[in-house]
C-alpha positions, 0 to 999 in steps of 0.5 A: 823120397828126400827133399831139402827145405830152406827159409832164407830170412833177414837174420838166419837161414834155416834148412832141413833135410826131409826123408820119408816124412821125417826130419833127418837133419836141421840147421840154422846159419846166419844169412849172408849179404850175397844170398849165394854163399849162405844158401850154399853153406846151408845146403852143404852142411845139411846134406853132410848131416843127412848123409852121416845120419843115413850112411850113404850119399844123398845127392841123387836122392833129393827130388826138390829144393824148396826155398822160402825167402823174405828178399822180395818183401824186404826189398819193398820195405827197405826201398832197395833193389827195385826197378823203375816201372812204366805204368800203362792204365787202360780206361780213359776217359774214365778214372783220369783223376786217380793216376797210377802211384797216387796212393803210394808213400813218397819214398817208394814212389820216388824209387819205382815210378817212371813213365805214366801212360793213360790209354782209352779202352777198358770195360764197365762192371757189366762188361760194356766197353768204356771206349775202343782200345787205342792201339795207335797210342799203345804203339807210341807208348812202346816206343817211348818206353823203349827210348827211355831205356826202361824194361819193366812195365805194368799194364792195368785195365779197368775190370780186367778180371772180368775181361782181360782182352785189353790187357793181353792185346796191349801187351802184344802191341808193346812187345811187337814194338819193343820185344825186350820189355818185361810186362806184368798184367794186373789181371794175373795177380789182383782182384776187382779193386782197380788201384789195389790191383794196379799196385800189385802189378806195379810192385811185381814189375819192380821186383822181377829183376831182383827175382831173376837175380835171386833165383839165379843165385839159388840155382847156382848154390844148388849146383855148387852143392852137387845137386841136380834137383829142381828149384821151387820157391814157396808162396804165401798160400803154403804152396810152391812154384817153379823158379821160372814162375817165381821170377814172373810173379815174385809178389806171390812170395810175400809173407812166405816165411810166416806161411812156411812156419804155419805149414810147418806147425801143422805138420809137426803137431799133426793139427789141421786147425789151430792158432800158430805163434811164430816167435823170432828175434824181433817180432812174433807172427800170429796166424790161423791154421784152417784145413792145414793151410794159413787162413787168408786175409779178406781185406786189403793188405799193405806191403811196405805202405802200398795198399794191395788186394790179392792173395795174402795170409791173415797175419798179425805181427807184434813186437815180441821176440827173443831180442825185444828190449826191456826197459823202465824196470820191466814196465816197457817191453819193446817194440825195439829189439837187438835182433841178430845182435842178441848173442852179443848184446843180451845180458845172459850172453855177456852184453849190457842190454836187458832183453826178453830172452834174459827175462825168460832165463830169469823166469825159468822158462828156458836155460840159455847162456850164463844165468849168473849174469842176471842174478842181480835182477830184482824179482819185481822187474822180472815178474813185471816184464814176464807178465807184460810179455805174456799179456802181449802174446795173449792179446795178439792171440785173442785178436786173431781168434774168430771162434769163442771156443777154446782152440789149441795153439802151436808155438814155433820159432827160435823164441817160442819159449816166450809163449806162456803155457796158459792163455785165455781161450786156448785149450792147450799150448803145444810145443813140438820138436824142430820148432825152431826150424818150423819154417824150413819144415813148412817149405819142405812139405809144400805141394804145388798149387793152382788157384783162380778168383774170377767173375763169371757172367751169363752162365749157370752156377754149376757151369761156372764152378766147373770151369773155375775148377778146371782152370785151377787144375790146369794152372796147378798142372802147368806149375808141375803138379801130377794131375792124379794127385790134385785135390780141391782145397776150397771152393767159394762162390759169391753171387754179385747182385749189383752186376747184370747177367747172373754174375758170380765170383768164383774162387777155387784152390787146388793142390797136388804133388810134383810129378817127380815126387809122385813118380818116386812114390810110385817107384 
């Protein structure tokens, strides 16, 4: 069984060829502006390396190509490649005082916001109707959106995770009037909070055009490399989805890079529970492994300044990386970084900027570049900067820990040499083979997932749990998982005492192998 895992970052594209649970070949190459050429090069080179190592062609043996990408997150952060979105809110006469986009930063609001429509309908928290759905108004809205030349639409209804009927009917009405509309429904993405759920739907709608373009480029690169394997994209919970689903729900790919690194750290170290520090060129992402998967955030998460509340990993990013700039005689460490220019601006590489990598070389943590270029650094400057770097990482680790006991830590990423060997509250710092491409390893090993987070009313607890689990399994199978391999990762149920009808919020996560992988294993 062979897989290729890639992680397309803003600076580098990492790739691994994974065969029978072993990394056969690995590669790190610069990311290209056009996406296609960098991915095509990474695929071709890693295939050549694997074929040389295994002594035979591997084109037909690859069962899947799995790609993690920062493209969608970067688009939101940089305010580019985003489509204009028409927002449809169902809930009048309630919530008229807080229209869509109200809490967005001005710069991204100017890029994404188009028409805003408020419609009568929706439900109360106990399932009672606020008002009848205004179907005639929805038909008018469809014609207005179409006449404006818009395509992207986000529909949000009050308490739609409890009753999604109005959102689904509104979608059907709009599509009857304007079949070319590209519609996102909020209940498919977010949780109970109205504005946060609506924000997720609006972001998703703005990204669907970019998602189609990006997955198309990935698919073309795979074909140009002589592969016929299916394409999957990694999600922010450590699982994967088919390219078609990724085009529908690109927000699920937010933070997939750090998530891949955490999953890769779990595989490379053999640990299921640990702290993971992923050190890149500009920042370090600190997360927690729980049962082999990233711990999820329970609070609202901002993406590019937009407040959201949906499935996201619990991560802490700090300004420590291989390119972090050292100033003021070692007293100031970052947060500025030379980033991808490290190989030309770092002092050990012939440049004039003192960086964290220079301090690491001077401290004997790693041998890189030409050490004689930093021989004139005063010892007190090196020691002061080294202490500050170590303290920043140790403080970040302490902030992410939820257990007072000592835990192991896995250091991954191209700058993992910056992680000190002795950290308070850490029992052992583990350094693994292929740490610099742990993100690509995490993509390669990922399974297909299914998840549901829903409120059930007027049902016994056992029935609600059974229905939720069945729906999570159905979603995994629909995404391409083999039913025989599905296992339950997590079941959580929370009684909602403020709601009538014995309301119960149930969250279930399951994972399974792809049908193709399961078939190959059986053969």
